[in-house]
N, CA, C, O and the ligand as a Tripos MOL2 file, in Angstrom:
@<TRIPOS>MOLECULE
protein
  273   271    69     0     0
PROTEIN
NO_CHARGES

@<TRIPOS>ATOM
      1 N           0.8510   -1.1970    0.0000 N.3       1 MET1
      2 CA          0.0000    0.0000    0.0000 C.3       1 MET1
      3 C           0.8790    1.2350    0.0000 C.2       1 MET1
      4 O           1.1120    1.8250    1.0550 O.2       1 MET1
      5 N           1.3730    1.6400   -1.1690 N.am      2 SER2
      6 CA          2.2140    2.8330   -1.2430 C.3       2 SER2
      7 C           1.4650    3.9770   -1.9060 C.2       2 SER2
      8 O           1.9640    5.1020   -1.9540 O.2       2 SER2
      9 N           0.2700    3.6980   -2.4190 N.am      3 GLN3
     10 CA         -0.4850    4.7840   -3.0590 C.3       3 GLN3
     11 C          -1.4510    5.3940   -2.0500 C.2       3 GLN3
     12 O          -2.6380    5.0700   -2.0200 O.2       3 GLN3
     13 N          -0.9220    6.2640   -1.2450 N.am      4 SER4
     14 CA         -1.7520    6.8960   -0.2250 C.3       4 SER4
     15 C          -2.4710    8.1020   -0.8010 C.2       4 SER4
     16 O          -3.6040    8.4030   -0.4260 O.2       4 SER4
     17 N          -1.7810    8.8090   -1.7460 N.am      5 SER5
     18 CA         -2.4180    9.9780   -2.3530 C.3       5 SER5
     19 C          -2.6070    9.7320   -3.8400 C.2       5 SER5
     20 O          -1.7280    9.1310   -4.4580 O.2       5 SER5
     21 N          -3.6910   10.1580   -4.4410 N.am      6 PRO6
     22 CA         -3.9470    9.9370   -5.8730 C.3       6 PRO6
     23 C          -2.9810   10.7390   -6.7360 C.2       6 PRO6
     24 O          -2.8310   11.9450   -6.5370 O.2       6 PRO6
     25 N          -2.3210   10.0800   -7.6980 N.am      7 PRO7
     26 CA         -1.3390   10.7720   -8.5470 C.3       7 PRO7
     27 C          -2.0130   11.6040   -9.6230 C.2       7 PRO7
     28 O          -1.3800   12.4980  -10.1870 O.2       7 PRO7
     29 N          -3.2620   11.3420   -9.9220 N.am      8 ALA8
     30 CA         -3.9270   12.0610  -11.0100 C.3       8 ALA8
     31 C          -4.4290   13.4030  -10.4930 C.2       8 ALA8
     32 O          -5.5200   13.4900   -9.9300 O.2       8 ALA8
     33 N          -3.6340   14.4410  -10.6860 N.am      9 SER9
     34 CA         -4.0580   15.7640  -10.2180 C.3       9 SER9
     35 C          -5.0890   16.3590  -11.1760 C.2       9 SER9
     36 O          -5.9320   17.1630  -10.7790 O.2       9 SER9
     37 N          -5.0070   15.9440  -12.4640 N.am     10 ARG10
     38 CA         -5.9560   16.4840  -13.4430 C.3      10 ARG10
     39 C          -7.3830   16.0270  -13.1110 C.2      10 ARG10
     40 O          -8.3310   16.8120  -13.0950 O.2      10 ARG10
     41 N          -7.4860   14.7140  -12.8460 N.am     11 ALA11
     42 CA         -8.8030   14.1860  -12.5090 C.3      11 ALA11
     43 C          -9.3190   14.8640  -11.2540 C.2      11 ALA11
     44 O         -10.5040   15.1680  -11.1210 O.2      11 ALA11
     45 N          -8.3940   15.0880  -10.3440 N.am     12 SER12
     46 CA         -8.8140   15.7300   -9.0950 C.3      12 SER12
     47 C          -9.3580   17.1150   -9.3950 C.2      12 SER12
     48 O         -10.3720   17.5270   -8.8300 O.2      12 SER12
     49 N          -8.6770   17.8410  -10.2950 N.am     13 THR13
     50 CA         -9.1390   19.1880  -10.6330 C.3      13 THR13
     51 C         -10.5240   19.1180  -11.2840 C.2      13 THR13
     52 O         -11.4240   19.8920  -10.9570 O.2      13 THR13
     53 N         -10.6690   18.1640  -12.2190 N.am     14 VAL14
     54 CA        -11.9700   18.0340  -12.8860 C.3      14 VAL14
     55 C         -13.0460   17.7170  -11.8590 C.2      14 VAL14
     56 O         -14.1500   18.2630  -11.8770 O.2      14 VAL14
     57 N         -12.6770   16.8190  -10.9730 N.am     15 GLN15
     58 CA        -13.6600   16.4530   -9.9430 C.3      15 GLN15
     59 C         -13.9810   17.6610   -9.0690 C.2      15 GLN15
     60 O         -15.1270   17.8870   -8.6790 O.2      15 GLN15
     61 N         -12.9210   18.4390   -8.7700 N.am     16 ASP16
     62 CA        -13.1590   19.6230   -7.9490 C.3      16 ASP16
     63 C         -14.1090   20.5630   -8.6750 C.2      16 ASP16
     64 O         -15.0290   21.1340   -8.0880 O.2      16 ASP16
     65 N         -13.8500   20.7050   -9.9970 N.am     17 ARG17
     66 CA        -14.7290   21.6080  -10.7540 C.3      17 ARG17
     67 C         -16.1520   21.0930  -10.7520 C.2      17 ARG17
     68 O         -17.1090   21.8470  -10.5760 O.2      17 ARG17
     69 N         -16.2690   19.7750  -10.9530 N.am     18 PHE18
     70 CA        -17.6170   19.1910  -10.9420 C.3      18 PHE18
     71 C         -18.2890   19.4360   -9.6020 C.2      18 PHE18
     72 O         -19.4580   19.8110   -9.5200 O.2      18 PHE18
     73 N         -17.5060   19.2090   -8.5580 N.am     19 THR19
     74 CA        -18.0760   19.3900   -7.2170 C.3      19 THR19
     75 C         -18.4840   20.8400   -7.0170 C.2      19 THR19
     76 O         -19.5550   21.1160   -6.4760 O.2      19 THR19
     77 N         -17.6320   21.7740   -7.4530 N.am     20 ALA20
     78 CA        -17.9430   23.1900   -7.2590 C.3      20 ALA20
     79 C         -19.2010   23.5500   -8.0470 C.2      20 ALA20
     80 O         -20.1030   24.2070   -7.5260 O.2      20 ALA20
     81 N         -19.2530   23.1060   -9.3300 N.am     21 ALA21
     82 CA        -20.4210   23.4250  -10.1520 C.3      21 ALA21
     83 C         -21.6620   22.8200   -9.5300 C.2      21 ALA21
     84 O         -22.7180   23.4500   -9.4550 O.2      21 ALA21
     85 N         -21.5090   21.5860   -9.0880 N.am     22 ARG22
     86 CA        -22.6600   20.9150   -8.4990 C.3      22 ARG22
     87 C         -23.1280   21.6660   -7.2520 C.2      22 ARG22
     88 O         -24.3230   21.8720   -7.0360 O.2      22 ARG22
     89 N         -22.1520   22.0660   -6.4440 N.am     23 THR23
     90 CA        -22.5110   22.7540   -5.2040 C.3      23 THR23
     91 C         -23.2170   24.0670   -5.5070 C.2      23 THR23
     92 O         -24.2470   24.3810   -4.9120 O.2      23 THR23
     93 N         -22.6440   24.8460   -6.4560 N.am     24 SER24
     94 CA        -23.2560   26.1420   -6.7590 C.3      24 SER24
     95 C         -24.6290   25.9320   -7.3800 C.2      24 SER24
     96 O         -25.5680   26.6690   -7.0810 O.2      24 SER24
     97 N         -24.7480   24.9250   -8.2480 N.am     25 LEU25
     98 CA        -26.0410   24.6590   -8.8630 C.3      25 LEU25
     99 C         -27.0580   24.2890   -7.7930 C.2      25 LEU25
    100 O         -28.1890   24.7760   -7.7820 O.2      25 LEU25
    101 N         -26.6250   23.4260   -6.9050 N.am     26 THR26
    102 CA        -27.5420   23.0100   -5.8480 C.3      26 THR26
    103 C         -27.9390   24.2010   -4.9920 C.2      26 THR26
    104 O         -29.1000   24.3540   -4.6120 O.2      26 THR26
    105 N         -26.9480   25.0470   -4.6910 N.am     27 ALA27
    106 CA        -27.2600   26.2140   -3.8560 C.3      27 ALA27
    107 C         -28.2620   27.1010   -4.5780 C.2      27 ALA27
    108 O         -29.2180   27.5910   -3.9780 O.2      27 ALA27
    109 N         -28.0290   27.3070   -5.8970 N.am     28 THR28
    110 CA        -28.9610   28.1480   -6.6550 C.3      28 THR28
    111 C         -30.3430   27.5100   -6.6790 C.2      28 THR28
    112 O         -31.3620   28.1750   -6.4920 O.2      28 THR28
    113 N         -30.3480   26.2050   -6.9130 N.am     29 GLN29
    114 CA        -31.6490   25.5360   -6.9560 C.3      29 GLN29
    115 C         -32.3440   25.6240   -5.6120 C.2      29 GLN29
    116 O         -33.5540   25.8350   -5.5280 O.2      29 GLN29
    117 N         -31.5590   25.4580   -4.5710 N.am     30 VAL30
    118 CA        -32.1550   25.5340   -3.2290 C.3      30 VAL30
    119 C         -32.7050   26.9290   -2.9930 C.2      30 VAL30
    120 O         -33.7920   27.0910   -2.4380 O.2      30 VAL30
    121 N         -31.9380   27.9540   -3.4240 N.am     31 ALA31
    122 CA        -32.3990   29.3340   -3.2160 C.3      31 ALA31
    123 C         -33.6780   29.5710   -4.0110 C.2      31 ALA31
    124 O         -34.6460   30.1300   -3.4950 O.2      31 ALA31
    125 N         -33.6730   29.1370   -5.2790 N.am     32 VAL32
    126 CA        -34.8640   29.3450   -6.1120 C.3      32 VAL32
    127 C         -36.0390   28.5690   -5.5450 C.2      32 VAL32
    128 O         -37.1580   29.0770   -5.4680 O.2      32 VAL32
    129 N         -35.7740   27.3370   -5.1490 N.am     33 GLY33
    130 CA        -36.8500   26.5190   -4.5930 C.3      33 GLY33
    131 C         -37.4020   27.1360   -3.3250 C.2      33 GLY33
    132 O         -38.6130   27.1720   -3.1090 O.2      33 GLY33
    133 N         -36.4930   27.6220   -2.4880 N.am     34 THR34
    134 CA        -36.9530   28.2420   -1.2430 C.3      34 THR34
    135 C         -37.8000   29.4730   -1.5400 C.2      34 THR34
    136 O         -38.8370   29.6940   -0.9140 O.2      34 THR34
    137 N         -37.3360   30.2810   -2.5170 N.am     35 ALA35
    138 CA        -38.0930   31.4900   -2.8620 C.3      35 ALA35
    139 C         -39.4610   31.0970   -3.4100 C.2      35 ALA35
    140 O         -40.4720   31.7180   -3.0800 O.2      35 ALA35
    141 N         -39.4850   30.0650   -4.2480 N.am     36 LEU36
    142 CA        -40.7610   29.6380   -4.8230 C.3      36 LEU36
    143 C         -41.7000   29.1420   -3.7380 C.2      36 LEU36
    144 O         -42.8810   29.4890   -3.7030 O.2      36 LEU36
    145 N         -41.1510   28.3270   -2.8610 N.am     37 VAL37
    146 CA        -42.0010   27.7840   -1.7860 C.3      37 VAL37
    147 C         -42.4890   28.9100   -0.8880 C.2      37 VAL37
    148 O         -43.6460   28.9260   -0.4680 O.2      37 VAL37
    149 N         -41.5890   29.8610   -0.5970 N.am     38 ALA38
    150 CA        -41.9820   30.9770    0.2660 C.3      38 ALA38
    151 C         -43.0870   31.7830   -0.4110 C.2      38 ALA38
    152 O         -44.0670   32.1630    0.2310 O.2      38 ALA38
    153 N         -42.9250   32.0440   -1.7260 N.am     39 GLY39
    154 CA        -43.9490   32.7940   -2.4390 C.3      39 GLY39
    155 C         -45.2630   32.0360   -2.4700 C.2      39 GLY39
    156 O         -46.3330   32.6180   -2.2920 O.2      39 GLY39
    157 N         -45.1750   30.7360   -2.6980 N.am     40 LEU40
    158 CA        -46.3950   29.9290   -2.7350 C.3      40 LEU40
    159 C         -47.0830   29.9340   -1.3810 C.2      40 LEU40
    160 O         -48.3040   30.0700   -1.2920 O.2      40 LEU40
    161 N         -46.2930   29.7830   -0.3310 N.am     41 LEU41
    162 CA        -46.8690   29.8040    1.0160 C.3      41 LEU41
    163 C         -47.5040   31.1560    1.2910 C.2      41 LEU41
    164 O         -48.5890   31.2480    1.8660 O.2      41 LEU41
    165 N         -46.8010   32.2120    0.8640 N.am     42 PHE42
    166 CA        -47.3220   33.5660    1.0560 C.3      42 PHE42
    167 C         -48.6720   33.6950    0.3530 C.2      42 PHE42
    168 O         -49.6540   34.1590    0.9320 O.2      42 PHE42
    169 N         -48.6930   33.2610   -0.9360 N.am     43 LEU43
    170 CA        -49.9340   33.3390   -1.6990 C.3      43 LEU43
    171 C         -51.0200   32.5020   -1.0430 C.2      43 LEU43
    172 O         -52.1680   32.9290   -0.9260 O.2      43 LEU43
    173 N         -50.6370   31.3040   -0.6180 N.am     44 LEU44
    174 CA        -51.6240   30.4130   -0.0110 C.3      44 LEU44
    175 C         -52.1740   31.0270    1.2610 C.2      44 LEU44
    176 O         -53.3780   30.9930    1.5150 O.2      44 LEU44
    177 N         -51.2750   31.5910    2.0570 N.am     45 VAL45
    178 CA        -51.7300   32.1650    3.3290 C.3      45 VAL45
    179 C         -52.6650   33.3290    3.0650 C.2      45 VAL45
    180 O         -53.6780   33.4990    3.7440 O.2      45 VAL45
    181 N         -52.3070   34.1430    2.0510 N.am     46 PHE46
    182 CA        -53.1160   35.3410    1.8110 C.3      46 PHE46
    183 C         -54.3810   35.0150    1.0540 C.2      46 PHE46
    184 O         -55.4500   35.5370    1.3680 O.2      46 PHE46
    185 N         -54.2630   34.1300    0.0300 N.am     47 ALA47
    186 CA        -55.4290   33.8210   -0.7950 C.3      47 ALA47
    187 C         -56.2490   32.6880   -0.1960 C.2      47 ALA47
    188 O         -57.4410   32.5600   -0.4720 O.2      47 ALA47
    189 N         -55.6090   31.8760    0.6190 N.am     48 GLY48
    190 CA        -56.3120   30.7070    1.1250 C.3      48 GLY48
    191 C         -56.8450   30.8840    2.5240 C.2      48 GLY48
    192 O         -57.5270   30.0060    3.0520 O.2      48 GLY48
    193 N         -56.5380   32.0130    3.1270 N.am     49 GLU49
    194 CA        -57.0150   32.1830    4.5040 C.3      49 GLU49
    195 C         -58.5430   32.2080    4.5660 C.2      49 GLU49
    196 O         -59.1210   31.5220    5.4100 O.2      49 GLU49
    197 N         -59.2220   32.9790    3.7000 N.am     50 PRO50
    198 CA        -60.6840   32.9500    3.7100 C.3      50 PRO50
    199 C         -61.2200   31.5580    3.4310 C.2      50 PRO50
    200 O         -62.1940   31.1240    4.0450 O.2      50 PRO50
    201 N         -60.5720   30.8510    2.4890 N.am     51 ALA51
    202 CA        -61.0410   29.5020    2.1660 C.3      51 ALA51
    203 C         -60.8750   28.5890    3.3680 C.2      51 ALA51
    204 O         -61.7670   27.8030    3.6890 O.2      51 ALA51
    205 N         -59.7350   28.6950    4.0290 N.am     52 VAL52
    206 CA        -59.5160   27.8650    5.2160 C.3      52 VAL52
    207 C         -60.5340   28.2180    6.2780 C.2      52 VAL52
    208 O         -61.0990   27.3430    6.9330 O.2      52 VAL52
    209 N         -60.7600   29.5020    6.4390 N.am     53 HIS53
    210 CA        -61.7420   29.9590    7.4270 C.3      53 HIS53
    211 C         -63.1170   29.4050    7.0820 C.2      53 HIS53
    212 O         -63.8570   28.9470    7.9520 O.2      53 HIS53
    213 N         -63.4440   29.4550    5.7860 N.am     54 GLU54
    214 CA        -64.7540   28.9910    5.3520 C.3      54 GLU54
    215 C         -64.8910   27.4890    5.5560 C.2      54 GLU54
    216 O         -65.9240   27.0020    6.0140 O.2      54 GLU54
    217 N         -63.8310   26.7610    5.2080 N.am     55 SER55
    218 CA        -63.8980   25.3120    5.3770 C.3      55 SER55
    219 C         -64.0210   24.9600    6.8480 C.2      55 SER55
    220 O         -64.7660   24.0520    7.2170 O.2      55 SER55
    221 N         -63.2950   25.6770    7.6810 N.am     56 LEU56
    222 CA        -63.4240   25.4440    9.1240 C.3      56 LEU56
    223 C         -64.8460   25.7670    9.5750 C.2      56 LEU56
    224 O         -65.4290   25.0730   10.4080 O.2      56 LEU56
    225 N         -65.3800   26.8320    9.0050 N.am     57 HIS57
    226 CA        -66.7350   27.2460    9.3350 C.3      57 HIS57
    227 C         -67.7280   26.1670    8.9290 C.2      57 HIS57
    228 O         -68.6400   25.8170    9.6780 O.2      57 HIS57
    229 N         -67.5180   25.6340    7.6830 N.am     58 ASP58
    230 CA        -68.3930   24.5600    7.2150 C.3      58 ASP58
    231 C         -68.2490   23.3330    8.1060 C.2      58 ASP58
    232 O         -69.2370   22.6860    8.4550 O.2      58 ASP58
    233 N         -67.0240   23.0250    8.4630 N.am     59 ALA59
    234 CA        -66.8040   21.8550    9.3210 C.3      59 ALA59
    235 C         -67.4890   22.0680   10.6510 C.2      59 ALA59
    236 O         -68.0570   21.1390   11.2260 O.2      59 ALA59
    237 N         -67.4340   23.2920   11.1380 N.am     60 ARG60
    238 CA        -68.0720   23.5840   12.4010 C.3      60 ARG60
    239 C         -69.5820   23.3460   12.2960 C.2      60 ARG60
    240 O         -70.2030   22.7510   13.1770 O.2      60 ARG60
    241 N         -70.1580   23.8400   11.1690 N.am     61 HIS61
    242 CA        -71.5840   23.6440   10.9870 C.3      61 HIS61
    243 C         -71.8930   22.1660   10.8010 C.2      61 HIS61
    244 O         -72.8990   21.6720   11.3100 O.2      61 HIS61
    245 N         -71.0280   21.4540   10.0720 N.am     62 ALA62
    246 CA        -71.2420   20.0200    9.8690 C.3      62 ALA62
    247 C         -71.1940   19.2960   11.2030 C.2      62 ALA62
    248 O         -71.8830   18.2960   11.4010 O.2      62 ALA62
    249 N         -70.3800   19.8050   12.1130 N.am     63 ALA63
    250 CA        -70.2860   19.1580   13.4220 C.3      63 ALA63
    251 C         -71.4560   19.5410   14.3150 C.2      63 ALA63
    252 O         -71.5910   19.0230   15.4230 O.2      63 ALA63
    253 N         -72.3100   20.4560   13.8320 N.am     64 GLY64
    254 CA        -73.4950   20.7780   14.6190 C.3      64 GLY64
    255 C         -73.3530   22.0500   15.4160 C.2      64 GLY64
    256 O         -74.2400   22.4090   16.1900 O.2      64 GLY64
    257 N         -72.2230   22.7440   15.2290 N.am     65 ILE65
    258 CA        -72.0170   23.9820   15.9820 C.3      65 ILE65
    259 C         -72.5040   25.1460   15.1270 C.2      65 ILE65
    260 O         -71.9460   25.3920   14.0580 O.2      65 ILE65
    261 N         -73.4940   25.8430   15.5560 N.am     66 ILE66
    262 CA        -74.0500   26.9700   14.8030 C.3      66 ILE66
    263 C         -73.5180   28.2550   15.3990 C.2      66 ILE66
    264 O         -73.6360   28.5040   16.5990 O.2      66 ILE66
    265 N         -72.9330   29.0620   14.5380 N.am     67 CYS67
    266 CA        -72.3040   30.2820   15.0370 C.3      67 CYS67
    267 C         -73.0310   31.5120   14.5530 C.2      67 CYS67
    268 O         -72.6540   32.6260   14.9180 O.2      67 CYS67
    269 N         -74.0610   31.3500   13.7440 N.am     68 HIS68
    270 CA        -74.7920   32.5440   13.3040 C.3      68 HIS68
    271 C         -76.2320   32.2260   13.0200 C.2      68 HIS68
    272 O         -76.9970   33.1120   12.6390 O.2      68 HIS68
    273 ZN        -71.7030   29.7900   10.7050 Zn       69 ZN69
@<TRIPOS>BOND
     1     1     2 1
     2     2     3 1
     3     3     4 2
     4     3     5 am
     5     5     6 1
     6     6     7 1
     7     7     8 2
     8     7     9 am
     9     9    10 1
    10    10    11 1
    11    11    12 2
    12    11    13 am
    13    13    14 1
    14    14    15 1
    15    15    16 2
    16    15    17 am
    17    17    18 1
    18    18    19 1
    19    19    20 2
    20    19    21 am
    21    21    22 1
    22    22    23 1
    23    23    24 2
    24    23    25 am
    25    25    26 1
    26    26    27 1
    27    27    28 2
    28    27    29 am
    29    29    30 1
    30    30    31 1
    31    31    32 2
    32    31    33 am
    33    33    34 1
    34    34    35 1
    35    35    36 2
    36    35    37 am
    37    37    38 1
    38    38    39 1
    39    39    40 2
    40    39    41 am
    41    41    42 1
    42    42    43 1
    43    43    44 2
    44    43    45 am
    45    45    46 1
    46    46    47 1
    47    47    48 2
    48    47    49 am
    49    49    50 1
    50    50    51 1
    51    51    52 2
    52    51    53 am
    53    53    54 1
    54    54    55 1
    55    55    56 2
    56    55    57 am
    57    57    58 1
    58    58    59 1
    59    59    60 2
    60    59    61 am
    61    61    62 1
    62    62    63 1
    63    63    64 2
    64    63    65 am
    65    65    66 1
    66    66    67 1
    67    67    68 2
    68    67    69 am
    69    69    70 1
    70    70    71 1
    71    71    72 2
    72    71    73 am
    73    73    74 1
    74    74    75 1
    75    75    76 2
    76    75    77 am
    77    77    78 1
    78    78    79 1
    79    79    80 2
    80    79    81 am
    81    81    82 1
    82    82    83 1
    83    83    84 2
    84    83    85 am
    85    85    86 1
    86    86    87 1
    87    87    88 2
    88    87    89 am
    89    89    90 1
    90    90    91 1
    91    91    92 2
    92    91    93 am
    93    93    94 1
    94    94    95 1
    95    95    96 2
    96    95    97 am
    97    97    98 1
    98    98    99 1
    99    99   100 2
   100    99   101 am
   101   101   102 1
   102   102   103 1
   103   103   104 2
   104   103   105 am
   105   105   106 1
   106   106   107 1
   107   107   108 2
   108   107   109 am
   109   109   110 1
   110   110   111 1
   111   111   112 2
   112   111   113 am
   113   113   114 1
   114   114   115 1
   115   115   116 2
   116   115   117 am
   117   117   118 1
   118   118   119 1
   119   119   120 2
   120   119   121 am
   121   121   122 1
   122   122   123 1
   123   123   124 2
   124   123   125 am
   125   125   126 1
   126   126   127 1
   127   127   128 2
   128   127   129 am
   129   129   130 1
   130   130   131 1
   131   131   132 2
   132   131   133 am
   133   133   134 1
   134   134   135 1
   135   135   136 2
   136   135   137 am
   137   137   138 1
   138   138   139 1
   139   139   140 2
   140   139   141 am
   141   141   142 1
   142   142   143 1
   143   143   144 2
   144   143   145 am
   145   145   146 1
   146   146   147 1
   147   147   148 2
   148   147   149 am
   149   149   150 1
   150   150   151 1
   151   151   152 2
   152   151   153 am
   153   153   154 1
   154   154   155 1
   155   155   156 2
   156   155   157 am
   157   157   158 1
   158   158   159 1
   159   159   160 2
   160   159   161 am
   161   161   162 1
   162   162   163 1
   163   163   164 2
   164   163   165 am
   165   165   166 1
   166   166   167 1
   167   167   168 2
   168   167   169 am
   169   169   170 1
   170   170   171 1
   171   171   172 2
   172   171   173 am
   173   173   174 1
   174   174   175 1
   175   175   176 2
   176   175   177 am
   177   177   178 1
   178   178   179 1
   179   179   180 2
   180   179   181 am
   181   181   182 1
   182   182   183 1
   183   183   184 2
   184   183   185 am
   185   185   186 1
   186   186   187 1
   187   187   188 2
   188   187   189 am
   189   189   190 1
   190   190   191 1
   191   191   192 2
   192   191   193 am
   193   193   194 1
   194   194   195 1
   195   195   196 2
   196   195   197 am
   197   197   198 1
   198   198   199 1
   199   199   200 2
   200   199   201 am
   201   201   202 1
   202   202   203 1
   203   203   204 2
   204   203   205 am
   205   205   206 1
   206   206   207 1
   207   207   208 2
   208   207   209 am
   209   209   210 1
   210   210   211 1
   211   211   212 2
   212   211   213 am
   213   213   214 1
   214   214   215 1
   215   215   216 2
   216   215   217 am
   217   217   218 1
   218   218   219 1
   219   219   220 2
   220   219   221 am
   221   221   222 1
   222   222   223 1
   223   223   224 2
   224   223   225 am
   225   225   226 1
   226   226   227 1
   227   227   228 2
   228   227   229 am
   229   229   230 1
   230   230   231 1
   231   231   232 2
   232   231   233 am
   233   233   234 1
   234   234   235 1
   235   235   236 2
   236   235   237 am
   237   237   238 1
   238   238   239 1
   239   239   240 2
   240   239   241 am
   241   241   242 1
   242   242   243 1
   243   243   244 2
   244   243   245 am
   245   245   246 1
   246   246   247 1
   247   247   248 2
   248   247   249 am
   249   249   250 1
   250   250   251 1
   251   251   252 2
   252   251   253 am
   253   253   254 1
   254   254   255 1
   255   255   256 2
   256   255   257 am
   257   257   258 1
   258   258   259 1
   259   259   260 2
   260   259   261 am
   261   261   262 1
   262   262   263 1
   263   263   264 2
   264   263   265 am
   265   265   266 1
   266   266   267 1
   267   267   268 2
   268   267   269 am
   269   269   270 1
   270   270   271 1
   271   271   272 2
@<TRIPOS>SUBSTRUCTURE
     1 MET1         2 RESIDUE 1 A MET
     2 SER2         6 RESIDUE 1 A SER
     3 GLN3        10 RESIDUE 1 A GLN
     4 SER4        14 RESIDUE 1 A SER
     5 SER5        18 RESIDUE 1 A SER
     6 PRO6        22 RESIDUE 1 A PRO
     7 PRO7        26 RESIDUE 1 A PRO
     8 ALA8        30 RESIDUE 1 A ALA
     9 SER9        34 RESIDUE 1 A SER
    10 ARG10       38 RESIDUE 1 A ARG
    11 ALA11       42 RESIDUE 1 A ALA
    12 SER12       46 RESIDUE 1 A SER
    13 THR13       50 RESIDUE 1 A THR
    14 VAL14       54 RESIDUE 1 A VAL
    15 GLN15       58 RESIDUE 1 A GLN
    16 ASP16       62 RESIDUE 1 A ASP
    17 ARG17       66 RESIDUE 1 A ARG
    18 PHE18       70 RESIDUE 1 A PHE
    19 THR19       74 RESIDUE 1 A THR
    20 ALA20       78 RESIDUE 1 A ALA
    21 ALA21       82 RESIDUE 1 A ALA
    22 ARG22       86 RESIDUE 1 A ARG
    23 THR23       90 RESIDUE 1 A THR
    24 SER24       94 RESIDUE 1 A SER
    25 LEU25       98 RESIDUE 1 A LEU
    26 THR26      102 RESIDUE 1 A THR
    27 ALA27      106 RESIDUE 1 A ALA
    28 THR28      110 RESIDUE 1 A THR
    29 GLN29      114 RESIDUE 1 A GLN
    30 VAL30      118 RESIDUE 1 A VAL
    31 ALA31      122 RESIDUE 1 A ALA
    32 VAL32      126 RESIDUE 1 A VAL
    33 GLY33      130 RESIDUE 1 A GLY
    34 THR34      134 RESIDUE 1 A THR
    35 ALA35      138 RESIDUE 1 A ALA
    36 LEU36      142 RESIDUE 1 A LEU
    37 VAL37      146 RESIDUE 1 A VAL
    38 ALA38      150 RESIDUE 1 A ALA
    39 GLY39      154 RESIDUE 1 A GLY
    40 LEU40      158 RESIDUE 1 A LEU
    41 LEU41      162 RESIDUE 1 A LEU
    42 PHE42      166 RESIDUE 1 A PHE
    43 LEU43      170 RESIDUE 1 A LEU
    44 LEU44      174 RESIDUE 1 A LEU
    45 VAL45      178 RESIDUE 1 A VAL
    46 PHE46      182 RESIDUE 1 A PHE
    47 ALA47      186 RESIDUE 1 A ALA
    48 GLY48      190 RESIDUE 1 A GLY
    49 GLU49      194 RESIDUE 1 A GLU
    50 PRO50      198 RESIDUE 1 A PRO
    51 ALA51      202 RESIDUE 1 A ALA
    52 VAL52      206 RESIDUE 1 A VAL
    53 HIS53      210 RESIDUE 1 A HIS
    54 GLU54      214 RESIDUE 1 A GLU
    55 SER55      218 RESIDUE 1 A SER
    56 LEU56      222 RESIDUE 1 A LEU
    57 HIS57      226 RESIDUE 1 A HIS
    58 ASP58      230 RESIDUE 1 A ASP
    59 ALA59      234 RESIDUE 1 A ALA
    60 ARG60      238 RESIDUE 1 A ARG
    61 HIS61      242 RESIDUE 1 A HIS
    62 ALA62      246 RESIDUE 1 A ALA
    63 ALA63      250 RESIDUE 1 A ALA
    64 GLY64      254 RESIDUE 1 A GLY
    65 ILE65      258 RESIDUE 1 A ILE
    66 ILE66      262 RESIDUE 1 A ILE
    67 CYS67      266 RESIDUE 1 A CYS
    68 HIS68      270 RESIDUE 1 A HIS
    69 ZN69       273 GROUP 0 **** ****
């Protein structure tokens, strides 16, 4: 066992580049995905709040609780 370090520095560089590109791509994708999810959640919270309220209201009435 005399090969403790890899002699192929070129492959290592290519791999490093691949790793760097992959990392940056993943980071960008994560950032975009996070922004998309945040925007969707924002939209859902703002546009879906009345719907959620209404569905809860309907469920309440279905359960026999009359509030009005
Ligand atoms: Zn009601």
